[in-house]
C-alpha positions as CSV (number, residue, x, y, z in Angstrom):
1,M,161.2,-82.8,192.4
2,I,158.2,-85.1,192.1
3,T,156.2,-82.5,190.2
4,E,159.2,-81.9,187.9
5,L,159.5,-85.6,187.2
6,L,155.9,-86.1,186.3
7,T,155.5,-82.8,184.4
8,G,158.5,-83.9,182.2
9,R,156.8,-87.2,181.5
10,I,153.5,-85.4,180.6
11,E,155.4,-83.2,178.2
12,A,157.1,-86.3,176.7
13,G,153.7,-87.8,176.0
14,D,153.8,-90.7,178.4
15,F,150.4,-89.7,179.9
16,P,148.2,-86.6,179.7
17,S,147.7,-86.3,183.5
18,A,149.1,-87.3,186.8
19,V,147.7,-87.0,190.3
20,Y,149.9,-88.1,193.2
21,L,149.5,-88.3,197.0
22,V,152.2,-89.2,199.5
23,A,151.0,-89.8,203.0
24,E,152.7,-90.6,206.3
25,R,151.0,-91.6,209.6
26,G,147.6,-90.5,208.4
27,R,148.5,-87.1,206.9
28,T,149.1,-86.1,203.3
29,R,152.7,-84.8,203.0
30,Y,152.8,-84.2,199.3
31,A,150.1,-84.0,196.7
32,A,149.5,-82.4,193.3
33,A,147.4,-82.7,190.2
34,L,149.2,-82.1,186.9
35,G,148.2,-82.0,183.2
36,N,144.8,-82.6,181.6
37,A,142.5,-85.4,182.8
38,V,140.8,-85.2,179.4
39,L,142.4,-84.0,176.1
40,E,139.6,-85.0,173.7
41,P,136.9,-84.2,173.0
42,R,137.9,-81.1,175.1
43,E,140.6,-80.3,177.6
44,I,139.7,-80.6,181.2
45,P,142.5,-80.0,183.8
46,A,143.2,-82.7,186.4
47,S,142.6,-81.8,190.0
48,L,143.1,-83.6,193.4
49,D,139.4,-84.5,193.1
50,T,139.7,-86.1,189.6
51,I,138.2,-89.6,189.5
52,Y,140.4,-92.3,187.8
53,D,139.6,-95.8,186.6
54,L,141.8,-97.7,189.0
55,A,141.8,-100.8,186.9
56,S,143.6,-103.7,188.7
57,L,143.9,-101.7,192.0
58,T,140.4,-103.2,192.4
59,K,142.1,-106.5,193.1
60,P,143.6,-105.6,196.5
61,L,141.5,-102.5,197.4
62,V,138.2,-104.3,197.1
63,T,138.5,-108.0,196.5
64,G,141.5,-108.5,198.8
65,L,140.0,-106.4,201.5
66,L,136.6,-108.1,201.4
67,C,138.4,-111.5,201.5
68,A,140.4,-110.5,204.6
69,L,137.2,-109.3,206.3
70,R,135.6,-112.7,205.7
71,V,138.7,-114.5,206.9
72,E,138.5,-112.6,210.2
73,R,134.8,-113.6,210.6
74,G,135.5,-117.2,209.9
75,E,133.4,-117.2,206.7
76,L,136.3,-117.9,204.4
77,E,139.3,-120.2,204.8
78,L,142.4,-119.3,202.9
79,D,143.5,-122.9,202.4
80,A,140.1,-124.3,201.6
81,P,139.4,-125.5,198.1
82,V,137.6,-122.9,195.9
83,A,135.1,-125.7,195.2
84,D,133.9,-125.4,198.8
85,Y,132.4,-122.0,197.7
86,L,131.9,-122.4,194.0
87,C,130.6,-125.8,193.0
88,E,131.7,-125.3,189.4
89,F,135.3,-125.8,190.5
90,G,134.7,-129.5,191.5
91,S,136.5,-131.1,188.6
92,D,139.6,-133.2,189.4
93,T,141.9,-130.5,188.0
94,H,140.3,-127.5,189.7
95,K,139.3,-128.9,193.0
96,R,143.0,-128.6,194.1
97,I,142.9,-124.8,193.7
98,S,142.7,-123.0,197.0
99,V,141.4,-119.5,197.9
100,R,145.0,-118.5,198.9
101,Q,146.3,-119.6,195.5
102,L,143.7,-117.3,193.8
103,L,144.8,-114.4,196.0
104,T,148.5,-115.0,195.3
105,H,148.2,-115.7,191.6
106,T,149.4,-119.3,192.0
107,S,146.2,-121.0,191.0
108,G,147.3,-122.1,187.5
109,L,144.4,-120.2,185.9
110,A,145.2,-118.4,182.6
111,A,146.1,-114.7,182.8
112,W,143.2,-113.5,180.6
113,K,140.5,-114.8,178.2
114,P,137.8,-112.8,176.4
115,L,134.8,-113.9,178.5
116,R,132.2,-112.4,176.3
117,V,133.3,-114.7,173.5
118,L,133.8,-117.8,175.6
119,T,130.4,-117.5,177.3
120,G,128.4,-116.6,174.1
121,D,127.6,-113.2,175.6
122,R,126.0,-114.8,178.7
123,R,127.2,-113.5,182.0
124,E,125.7,-116.3,184.0
125,R,128.0,-118.8,182.4
126,V,131.2,-117.1,183.6
127,P,131.9,-119.4,186.6
128,E,131.2,-122.5,184.5
129,V,133.5,-121.3,181.7
130,I,136.4,-120.3,183.9
131,A,136.2,-123.6,185.8
132,G,136.1,-125.4,182.4
133,L,139.4,-123.9,181.2
134,P,142.5,-126.0,181.5
135,T,145.0,-124.8,184.1
136,E,148.3,-123.6,182.6
137,H,150.5,-125.0,185.4
138,Q,150.0,-127.0,188.5
139,P,148.4,-125.0,191.3
140,G,150.9,-123.7,193.8
141,T,154.0,-124.2,191.6
142,C,154.6,-120.7,190.2
143,V,153.2,-117.2,190.2
144,V,151.4,-116.2,187.0
145,Y,149.3,-113.0,187.3
146,S,145.7,-113.9,186.5
147,D,142.7,-111.7,186.0
148,L,140.6,-114.9,185.8
149,G,141.7,-115.8,189.3
150,F,140.4,-112.5,190.8
151,I,137.2,-112.6,188.6
152,T,136.7,-116.0,190.3
153,L,137.2,-114.4,193.8
154,G,134.6,-111.8,193.0
155,L,132.2,-114.5,192.0
156,L,133.0,-116.4,195.2
157,L,132.3,-113.3,197.3
158,E,129.0,-112.7,195.6
159,R,128.0,-116.3,196.1
160,L,129.1,-116.2,199.8
161,G,127.4,-112.9,200.6
162,G,124.3,-113.1,198.4
163,E,124.9,-109.6,197.1
164,T,126.7,-108.2,194.1
165,L,130.3,-107.2,194.5
166,A,129.4,-103.5,194.1
167,E,126.8,-103.8,196.9
168,L,129.3,-105.6,199.2
169,A,132.0,-103.0,198.6
170,R,129.5,-100.1,199.1
171,R,128.2,-101.6,202.4
172,E,131.5,-102.9,203.9
173,I,134.1,-100.4,202.5
174,F,132.8,-97.2,200.9
175,R,130.1,-96.3,203.4
176,P,132.1,-97.1,206.6
177,L,135.0,-94.9,205.3
178,L,132.5,-92.2,204.2
179,L,133.8,-92.2,200.7
180,R,132.0,-89.9,198.3
181,R,133.9,-90.3,195.1
182,T,134.7,-94.0,195.1
183,F,132.4,-96.5,193.3
184,F,131.8,-99.0,190.5
185,N,129.9,-97.7,187.5
186,P,130.1,-93.9,188.1
187,A,126.9,-92.0,187.5
188,G,126.8,-90.0,184.3
189,A,127.1,-86.8,186.3
190,F,130.7,-87.7,187.2
191,R,131.9,-88.1,183.6
192,T,133.4,-84.6,183.3
193,E,135.0,-85.1,186.7
194,S,136.7,-88.3,185.6
195,A,140.0,-88.9,183.7
196,A,139.3,-90.3,180.2
197,C,140.8,-93.7,179.3
198,E,140.9,-94.6,175.6
199,M,139.6,-93.0,172.4
200,G,138.8,-96.1,170.4
201,G,137.7,-98.9,172.6
202,N,139.9,-101.8,173.9
203,S,142.6,-101.8,171.2
204,Y,145.0,-103.8,173.5
205,E,142.5,-106.5,174.1
206,R,141.7,-106.8,170.4
207,E,145.4,-107.2,169.7
208,M,145.7,-109.9,172.4
209,C,142.9,-111.9,170.6
210,R,144.7,-111.6,167.3
211,A,148.1,-112.5,168.8
212,G,146.5,-115.6,170.3
213,G,145.3,-116.7,166.9
214,G,141.8,-115.6,167.6
215,A,141.0,-113.6,164.5
216,G,137.5,-115.1,164.5
217,E,137.1,-114.1,168.1
218,V,138.0,-110.5,167.3
219,D,135.4,-110.4,164.6
220,S,132.7,-112.0,166.7
221,V,132.8,-109.5,169.5
222,A,131.0,-106.2,169.5
223,W,134.1,-104.2,170.6
224,R,133.5,-100.8,172.0
225,E,134.6,-98.2,169.4
226,Q,133.4,-95.1,171.2
227,P,135.7,-93.1,173.6
228,I,136.0,-94.8,177.0
229,W,135.4,-92.0,179.5
230,G,133.5,-92.5,182.7
231,D,133.0,-96.1,181.9
232,V,135.2,-99.0,183.0
233,H,138.1,-99.6,180.6
234,D,138.6,-103.3,181.1
235,G,136.6,-105.4,178.6
236,N,135.8,-108.3,180.9
237,A,134.8,-106.0,183.7
238,H,132.5,-104.1,181.3
239,F,131.0,-107.4,180.2
240,L,130.4,-108.3,183.8
241,G,128.4,-105.2,184.4
242,G,131.2,-102.8,185.4
243,A,132.0,-104.4,188.7
244,A,134.3,-107.5,188.9
245,G,136.9,-108.9,191.2
246,H,139.8,-107.8,189.0
247,A,138.7,-104.3,187.8
248,G,136.0,-101.7,187.8
249,L,136.8,-99.5,190.8
250,F,136.9,-95.7,190.3
251,S,138.3,-93.3,192.9
252,T,140.4,-90.2,193.6
253,A,143.9,-90.2,195.0
254,R,142.6,-89.0,198.4
255,E,140.0,-91.7,198.7
256,T,142.3,-94.4,197.3
257,Y,144.6,-93.5,200.3
258,L,141.7,-93.9,202.7
259,I,141.2,-97.4,201.5
260,A,145.0,-98.1,201.5
261,E,145.1,-97.1,205.2
262,Q,143.0,-100.2,206.0
263,F,146.0,-102.4,205.1
264,I,148.2,-100.7,207.8
265,G,147.9,-102.3,211.2
266,A,148.4,-99.1,213.1
267,R,145.8,-97.2,211.1
268,T,143.1,-99.7,209.9
269,R,139.5,-99.1,211.0
270,L,138.0,-102.0,209.1
271,L,140.3,-104.9,210.0
272,R,141.9,-106.2,213.2
273,P,145.5,-104.9,213.3
274,D,146.9,-108.4,213.4
275,T,145.1,-109.3,210.2
276,C,147.3,-106.7,208.4
277,S,150.3,-109.0,208.7
278,L,148.8,-111.0,205.8
279,F,149.6,-108.2,203.5
280,R,153.3,-108.1,204.5
281,T,153.9,-111.8,204.5
282,N,155.6,-113.5,201.5
283,M,153.3,-116.5,200.7
284,T,155.1,-117.5,197.5
285,E,158.7,-118.2,198.7
286,G,160.8,-119.8,196.0
287,L,158.2,-119.2,193.2
288,G,159.9,-116.4,191.4
289,E,157.8,-113.5,192.7
290,A,157.0,-112.4,196.2
291,R,153.3,-112.2,196.8
292,S,151.3,-111.6,199.9
293,L,147.5,-111.6,200.2
294,A,146.3,-109.8,197.0
295,W,149.5,-107.6,196.8
296,Q,153.0,-107.9,195.3
297,L,155.9,-107.4,197.8
298,A,158.8,-105.0,197.1
299,A,161.0,-108.1,197.6
300,T,160.1,-109.1,194.0
301,P,163.0,-108.5,191.7
302,D,162.4,-105.4,189.5
303,S,159.2,-104.5,191.3
304,T,157.9,-101.0,190.7
305,A,158.6,-100.2,194.4
306,G,162.2,-99.5,193.4
307,D,165.1,-99.5,195.8
308,A,163.6,-96.9,198.2
309,L,161.0,-99.0,199.8
310,P,161.7,-101.9,202.3
311,S,161.3,-105.5,201.1
312,D,158.0,-106.0,203.0
313,A,156.3,-102.9,201.4
314,F,153.5,-104.0,199.2
315,G,151.8,-102.6,196.2
316,H,149.8,-103.0,193.0
317,L,149.5,-101.5,189.5
318,G,146.5,-100.7,187.3
319,F,146.6,-101.1,183.5
320,T,145.2,-97.6,182.9
321,G,148.4,-96.1,184.6
322,T,147.6,-96.2,188.3
323,S,149.6,-97.5,191.3
324,C,149.5,-97.8,195.0
325,W,152.4,-98.8,197.3
326,I,152.3,-99.1,201.1
327,D,155.1,-99.2,203.6
328,A,153.2,-100.4,206.6
329,R,156.1,-100.3,209.1
330,S,156.6,-96.5,208.4
331,E,152.8,-96.0,207.9
332,R,153.5,-94.5,204.5
333,A,151.5,-94.7,201.3
334,Y,152.4,-93.7,197.7
335,I,149.5,-93.1,195.3
336,L,150.2,-92.3,191.6
337,L,147.3,-92.0,189.2
338,T,147.7,-91.4,185.5
339,N,145.6,-92.2,182.4
340,R,148.4,-93.4,180.1
341,T,145.9,-95.0,177.7
342,H,144.2,-91.7,176.7
343,T,144.9,-90.3,173.3
344,R,147.5,-93.0,172.7
345,T,147.9,-95.6,170.0
346,L,149.5,-98.9,170.7
347,P,151.9,-99.6,172.2
348,F,151.0,-97.8,175.4
349,V,154.0,-96.4,177.3
350,N,155.5,-98.6,180.0
351,I,155.7,-96.2,182.9
352,N,157.4,-98.6,185.4
353,S,160.6,-96.6,185.5
354,V,158.6,-93.4,186.3
355,R,156.9,-95.3,189.2
356,R,160.3,-96.3,190.6
357,Q,161.6,-92.7,190.3
358,F,158.4,-91.4,192.0
359,H,158.9,-93.7,195.0
360,T,162.6,-92.8,195.3
361,L,161.9,-89.0,195.2
362,A,158.9,-89.3,197.5
363,S,160.7,-91.5,200.1
364,R,163.7,-89.2,200.1
365,A,161.5,-86.1,200.6
366,L,159.8,-87.8,203.6
367,D,163.1,-88.8,205.1
368,E,164.6,-85.3,204.7
369,G,161.8,-83.9,206.7
370,P,159.6,-80.8,207.2
371,R,161.8,-78.4,205.1
372,H,160.5,-80.2,202.0
373,A,156.9,-80.5,203.2
374,A,154.0,-79.6,200.8
375,P,152.1,-76.3,201.2
376,A,149.5,-76.3,203.9
377,S,146.7,-76.7,201.5
378,E,148.2,-80.0,200.4
379,S,149.2,-81.3,203.8
380,D,145.8,-81.7,205.5
381,S,144.2,-85.0,206.3
382,P,143.2,-86.7,203.0
383,G,139.6,-86.8,204.2
384,A,139.4,-83.1,204.9
385,G,136.9,-81.1,202.9
386,R,134.8,-84.0,201.7
């Protein structure tokens, strides 16, 4: 039923490809690759090894995980002011912002700004520029999803660790988990093994600048016009060198699951099991959206978890069409990777209803048991054959 659902949406033009993986207690129960990872300039079929731009899945899978590791080691305090780690945040307004507020999107920082424009095309000015922007609400008073907040966390991690975010992730996540197809800035050799993103640069971001009254900003930026394929889709991540706290991670469904396991207390190899309670705990009670450490909780009204997952399940979406939801109590993970921005003009299709249906069908199949299990070739451990 999952394959039928996604095949139907491919035929309807929602996205050209979909790769899904549903796992339970460390084993892949259902997995398939559908459609074409690339349609133009030539057709390339999707496979279980296709590499996708995970977009905002970078936030929990890299930035959130690295922050949790530092909390365990006593190197990072969740309720400490960000200014303790980034001196640029020492103004009267910004010194009230805590690390926890960045991780739960309650910092008051704006959702998005074109950093290449605001910095005059100088990357080194990013901390200063973000810290100089006015907050849009009082820290800790409401949830407003913010790329700028997670960009700040990426900068904080780099300042704390003395390495780039890509180096930190490689040393502390990718290498220990023996990941071979997970990285920032994929090498050129991986291009034909990757799903394409967009044919004409960042059209959505250009429109956001125009909608915000920034026609001059649109004209002042050297927007990418070439097809985005094997290169990070997000414009701010691209400006920051392809690796940022909010976007830039590339991976396959199998290896995305191997990282997702690290957030499950019974399965994690990188964290202490008790640390994983941070990802199931609602830290934003009464603020309109249920947020844990770097994740959204299924308790959030209208979340893409749907009705099939328990309220303490946690998940995240990526703009390119990706998603990952985790039910830690049942040791289940639901990975759905699409490239909805490829060969599409604006507006891109909102696929949240597809995500909810996917979770409903996958959860039902797991509950109904072995008679619905995937073929043996799709049921092996996700790490097999690497």
